[in-house]
Residue, then its C-alpha position, 0 to 999 in steps of 0.5 A: x500500500x502506498x500511503x497518502x501524499x500530495x497529489x504531485x511532486x516536481x522531481x527528477x528522473x532516477x536514471x542517468x546524469x541528465x537528471x531530467x525534470x519530471x512530475x510524479x502524479x498520484x491518484x489513489x495508489x497509482x503513481x504516474x510520470x508527467x513531463x516538466x520543462x527543465x533546461x536539460x530535457x526541455x520537457x522530454x523524457x526517454x522510455x526509462x523516464x516515462x516508466x520509472x514510477x512503475x518501480x515504486x509498486x514493483x511486486x518483488x519489492x523488499x520490505x523486511x530485512x533478510x538474513x542467513x543463519x549460516x553460509x549456504x542456508x536460505x535468506x529468511x525474514x528478520x527484524x531490523x534490530x536483529x539484522x543491524x545488531x548482527x552487522x555491528x557485532x560482526x564488523x566489530x569482531x572482524x575489526x578486532x581480529x584483522x584490523x579496521x581495513x578488513x571491513x570494506x564499503x562499496x558505494x554507488x554513483x546513483x546515491x544522493x550527495x547526502x548519502x555519498x557524503x555520509x557513506x564516506x564519513x561512516x567509513x572513516x569515522x564510524x569504522x576507521x577503515x581505508x577500504x572504501x570505493x564505489x562503482x563510479x570508478x567503473x565509469x567516470x574515473x578517466x575523465x576525472x583524472x584527465x580533467x584534473x591534470x589538464x585543467x585543475x578541476x574535474x566537472x563533467x561539463x564545465x559549461x551548461x548543456x545549452x552551450x552545445x547548440x552554440x558550437x560550430x563543431x562538436x567532436x563526440x567521442x565514444x558516446x551514444x546519447x541518442x540511446x543512453x540519454x535521448x532527451x539530450x539530443x535536442x541540444x545537438x539537433x539545435x546545434x545542427x539547425x543553426x548550421x553546426x556540424x557533428x563528428x562522431x568517433x565510435x567503432x560502431x555506427x550507433x544511432x548517434x553516429x547516424x545523425x552525424x555530419x561525419x562518422x569515424x569508425x576507428x579500431x577499438x583502443x586506438x583513440x590516442x593515435x587518432x588524436x595525435x594524428x589529428x594534431x599532427x595535421x593541425x600543426x602541419x597545416x597551420x591550424x593551431x592557435x599559437x596566441x592561445x597556446x602562449x597566453x593560456x597553456x603550458x607544455x606544448x613543445x613536448x606534445x608537438x614533438x610527439x605529434x610529429x611522429x603520427x603522420x596520416x598514413x601511419x595513423x590510418x594503419x593504427x586506427x582504420x580511419x582513412x587519411x582523407x577523413x583525418x584531414x577533413x576532420x582536422x580542418x573542420x576543427x581547425x577552421x571553426x571559431x568554436x568547437x566542443x569536445x565531448x567524450x564518454x565511456x568509449x575512450x575512457x573505459x580503457x587501460x589507457x583511458x586517461x592518456x586517450x582523453x589527454x591526447x584529445x585535450x591536447x588537440x583542443x588546447x592546440x586549436x584554442x578551443x578551450x577557456x571561452x564560450x561555446x568551446x571546451x572539453x566535457x565528459x557525458x557523465x553516466x550515472x544519475x549522481x555520477x558527478x556528485x557521487x565522486x566529489x564527496x568521499x566515496x572514492x578511496x583517496x578522497x574527502x568531501x569537496x574533492x579534498x584529498x586524504x593525503x593532504x594535511x590541510x584537507x584532513x585537518x579541515x574535514x576532521x574539524x567539521x567531523x569533530x575528530x583528530x586529523x590523525x584518526x582519519x585513515x589514509x587512502x585505500x584501494x580503488x574499486x577493482x583492487x578492493x574487489x580483488x582483495x575480498x576474502x581471507x586471501x586478500x584480507x578484506x573479510x566484510x563488505x557493505x554494499x550500497x547502490x551497486x550490483x557488483x555481481x553484474x556490473x564489475x569486470x571479470x564477473x566470475x572472479x568477482x562473484x567468487x570473491x564476494x562468496x568468500x567473504x565472512x560477511x556480505x551486507x547489501x542494501x537494495x530495494x530489490x533482491x539484485x544478483x549481489x543481494x541474492x549472494x549476501x548474508x544480510x539484505x537490508x530493504x531501502x527506500x527508492x528515489x521518490x521516497x526520500x529527500x536529497x540532492x543530486x549533481x547532474x552532468x553540468x555540475x548543477x545541484x538539484x533537489x530530489x524531493x520525496x513524493x511519498x513515504x517508503x513502504x512500511x518496514x523499509x528504511x533509508x540508506x541514511x537511517x541504516x548508516x546512522x543506526x550502525x554508527x550508533x551501535x558502533x559507538x559513534x552515534x553522536x557523529x551522525x544524523x539521518x536527516x537529509x537537510x542536516x546532512x547537506x548542511x554539514x557536508x556543504x561546510x565540509x566542502x568549503x574551500x575545496x575544489x567542489x565548493x558547496x558552502x553557499x548552497x542550501x535546500x532553500x537556495x536550490x528550491x528554485x526550479x533550475x538549481x545551482x552550479x558549483x563552485x558556490x562558495x558563499x550564500x550571495x554567490x550566484x553559482x558558476x555555470x561556466x568554468x575557465x573563462x578567465x583562468x583554468x583551475x590549475x595553480x598558475x591558471x594555465x591549462x597543461x599539455x601532456x605528451x602522449x604516446x599511443x599504446x595498444x589495449x591490454x589485450x588485442x585479437x590473436x589467432x585464438x581470440x580473433x575479434x575485439x569485444x566492446x560493451x555498452x548501453x542500449x536505450x531500453x535498459x540501464x546499468x545492471x538492469x536491477x531497475x529496468x529489467x523489472x519493467x514490462x514495457x522495457x523488457x518487451x523492447x529488449x527481452x534478452x541479451x544479444x551480440x551485434x556482429x557483421x553479417x559476414x562474420x555470422x555467415x562465416x560461422x554458418x549461423x543466421x540472424x537471431x541464432x544463439x552464439x557463444x562468446x569466449x574470452x580468457x576470463x569466461x563464456x557467455x551466450x547471446x542471440x546474434x544480431x546482424x548489423x551491416x555497419x559493424x566493423x568486421x573485427x568488432x563485436x558489441x554486447x550490452x551489459x545489462x543482463x546477468x547469468x549466461x548472458x552477462x557481458x561482464x563474464x568476458x570483460x578484462x579487469x586490466x586497469x588504467x595506471x592513473x584512474x584505475x578504471x577497468x578496460x570494459x571497452x576492449x578485449x579479445x574474444x572468440x565467437x562460436x555457433x551453438x550447434x542445435 
């Protein structure tokens, strides 16, 4: 039963980082979605947004804690006190026996700012553990690291979405927003209506690439070679902006020397992109007055993801397409709070506001807000994949609390991850549903959904928004914040924590003061305005900052930094045994691990099962037809999919969406090879073999 509430609530979609404005409308026990005019989506919603209210009445919703009496026993319903008492007691016992870092926390990029902050604080103050990271490490980490290195600040978009329409050229790399965030396409369509041109770089001819002026179907893993090749032509043909380079950047000369070796015919061999296309793109970018570079997971989820982005940034800095309106580099953040979720302490090395655990001044500032001694705060811990690899007695992490993540489906090298999860002394999962990870847990805690609690989100533009409570959660369900506060109380740290969202927000805003992502001037009252506020916003009279870098970059000297990048191949390339590239991604009707979208009938009718896109010639070489079942093998695992023939696919590349579990899981196959800087895994490239399944 849904309790009575106000008839309608203006809020935001629970899915991607576009955070489309919507209205939830209630009539009795029925909840439906209505459109709302908002700058990001202009009244539009995708299929997922229109059907999102169905999650609130899903028949398999969890409403009571579940617990196993012993490993191998079934999960049974228990009371909250029994579940929380056991969690606290076992965490205390493990800390005493094996040390504080033997207890870990894994968060999520869909958690509100308040919960992301509280989870980081709980790790450091409630448990004293360095072992915390989150699933945003699978998503935005390379863009974050590249942005910080080149510009001194990581914000997905350092400009509002409306600026897209004002750019003469958009270079969109490894992104398919027509399927992953369809309402954003209004901004690209407006750009083209004004005479602007769109260039898409992607191994696949996606729905987005089909709308482009030009599509470069590069070989998977060759992004840095492509960027260096475009820069080579720009230098050779006198297209670079030497005045901008001299006035606002640093370090161009070493980059120029590296680019000299990437002559067009060499780059054509490395990337598969024809020399004539390379020259055309270099001139389109170099001759434009304004241009925007947008990237997504394609170049980022690679073992050289940071290098890829820095190479593209080098190109745009050399052309002078940064630090002015309708220009710059941005990354299309994926998860709902992918931006805010990485700012406030879920990351292994981070404190609120992008403060660093290894910076004494940052430690002292946050410790003062938390009422603890700086020396009591743990040091930096393990990144997400390193943390998962350390689970169990072999790795030393004996207990794990998971909030906002479905690791059994979403992590790379899924078979090994599930083995590691199963080896834990204690696995606790907080989830509205019995996800694949929750089904493995020793204790499952039922939590409120997006429309059942208050909070804030920071969208891909750095815009802070209100996520308003539209109705109460079902009886027996608690919020993540209530769970954290209850555990802290049992661990003797109850006075340090509150479960009230606005109180949490006020505290974490103070904790960000003076940090890069400064929320100190933001309050619930100030973001009651329909359009929210952009960070940094350091004081209550500050208007917020929609556009960064117009006067100076975020580095100490205000100059953007070039970085010389030599192309290196992916960690795993095709060979005789595994002759194809495998790349993975999202589709329009599903989202992330599918915990939400696979529960909605209308979305499942569109895409009811996993598939692999292959070129028809590849299918015919196997003796299979479109729609036949095929088997994919990598060095890590085996999965089965329906073949979907796609004539636009590269002959050397297979594509699989990652929203399903079991034998159709893409992440049974993917490679955990990590970028040395961002520690992001190489989801986008690995070597694979395809086989027909004999009937």
